[in-house]
N, C-alpha and C positions, 0 to 999 in steps of 0.2 A: 512350229516350234515357238514362235513368238506371239501366238494368238492372244494370250492373256498376260503379256509381259508388261511390267511397270518398273522402270528403273529405280524410282524412289522407294518403292516397296520391296524390291528384291536385292538392292545393292548391299553387299556385306563389307565392302572396303574398296579403296582405290589407292594406287601408289604409282610413282614414276618407275619406269623400267630402266635398268642399268644399260649402258651402252653396249656391253658385251652380249646382253640378252637381245637387244635390238638387232645386233649383227646376226645372231642365230635365227631370229624370226625372219629377217631378210633372206637368209639362205634357204630356210624352209619354204618361204613363199616363192622364191625363184625356182626352186626344184619342183614344187607342187603345181605352179601355174606358169608355164613357159611364156605365155603371152603377157605376163606381168613384168618380166625382166626389163624390157626397154624403158618402161615408165616407173620403175621402182624407186629411183632417186627422187622423182617428183612426188610420189605418193608418201614414201617413208624415207626422208633424208637420213643420212648416216648419223647425224647429230640431233635427230628429232627428239623432242620431249614426248616420248610415247607413254601414255597413261594406260595402266592395266586396271580394269574395273571388274571386280569379282562379284558375281550375283548368285542368288540361290539357284538350285537345279544344276549346279556345276557349269554355269555359263560364264565365260570370260569375254569381256569386250575390250578392244584395243582402240584408243582414240588419240588423235593428234590435233592440236589446236581446237579443242572442244568439238571435234567431229569424229563420230564413231566410224572407223574404217574397216575393221575386221571383227569377227566374233569366233568363238570356239566353244564347243560343248564337250565335256569330259576330255578325252584324248583324241577326239575327232580332229580332222584337219582344220587348220585356220581357214575361215571362209570370208571373202570380201562381202561387204554390205551392198545392198541394192543401190544406194546412193553412189558408192564408189564405182559400181558397175555402169551406172549411167554416165559417169565421167570418162571411164575407160572401157568401152564395150567389148574390146577385143581380148580381155583377160580370161574369159571363160568360153568353152565351146557353146554353141547356140543351137537350140531347138525351137521350132515355131509351132504354135497351136493355131487352130482355125478360129474364126470369129465366134463360133458357138461356145467355145470353151472360155472365152475371156471373162465373162461375168462370174463363172465358177472359180476361176483362178484368183480373181480379185476378192473373192470371199474366203479364200484360204483352202479350197478343196484341192486334193491331190489330182494329178492329171492322168486320165485313163489313156490307154494305148490308142483307141479310135480317134481321140482328139489330136493325136500326133501324126496319124497316117491318113486322115481324110483330105479331100481337096482343100487347098488353102493352107494346110499345115506343111511343115517341112522338117525332115530329119537329114542331117549331114550325110554325105556319101561315105566318109570314113567312119568306122565303127567307134562309138563311145562306149567304154566298158561299163559294167554294172558298178554301182556305188561311186560314180563320178559326179562331181558338182557341175551343173550346167546353168546357163542363162536361158530363161524361158521368154521367148519373144512372142509377139502376137501378129497375126495376119494384118497387114496394113498399118502397123505401128512402128515407130522409130526406136523407142527405148524398151528395155526389158520390163516385163510384168512381174517376174519373180525369179528367185534362185531356187533350184531344186536338186535333188539327189536321185539319180537314175536307179530304178529298182531292177532293171534288166538292161542288157546291152541294147544299143539301137538296132542291131541286126535282129535280135530277138523281138523287139517291139514291132519291127516291120513284119516278121514272119508269124508271130503268135497273134498279135493284134487283139488281145483280150487282157483285161485286168489292169492293175495299177502300173503305169509306166514311170511316173516321176512323183516322188514325195516332195512337197513344198517345204522349204526351209524358211524363206522370207518372201513376202509379196508386197506389192504397193499398198500403202496406207495401213499396214499392220502396225502394232505398237512400237516395234523397233524403228520403223520408218519415221514415225512421229516423234521419237525420242530425241531430245536435245540435251546436251551437257552444258550447264551454266558455270 
């Protein structure tokens, strides 16, 4: 999603978000990501000066204190950035890829099912449904490599074991990772 992203070239406007809208965003986030609720006051304080940055391709970024915390495309769910995920790793369900998939994930490739089911990889016991946002961890690494969207449930990934399992949304060192707001 952010392979060719450039904030300065794509930004069409930015504005402060009203307190009532911040409240609604907080409610959406708490409902969408139950793991985020305990730390929501730290991430997005009630009286935070939340900046909404509208970009081309219908991408909206949400920033607090010059740090991009969330993004949204069209009417898709609001998604935490990888930087926020590194600070609060428990906010998204986690899947783990094997060592062989790491270089492909870091170059922005989608994750195939065999990279999630081979030795060294790990899928959680509880089923993660199709179209869920997940943190992509790597074998032997502490922090997430990427954020992705499941293309099939984890039970289907285990049983079918063919095809595309996760579409990447953001990965380490992509243009959004490198973006700073001044």
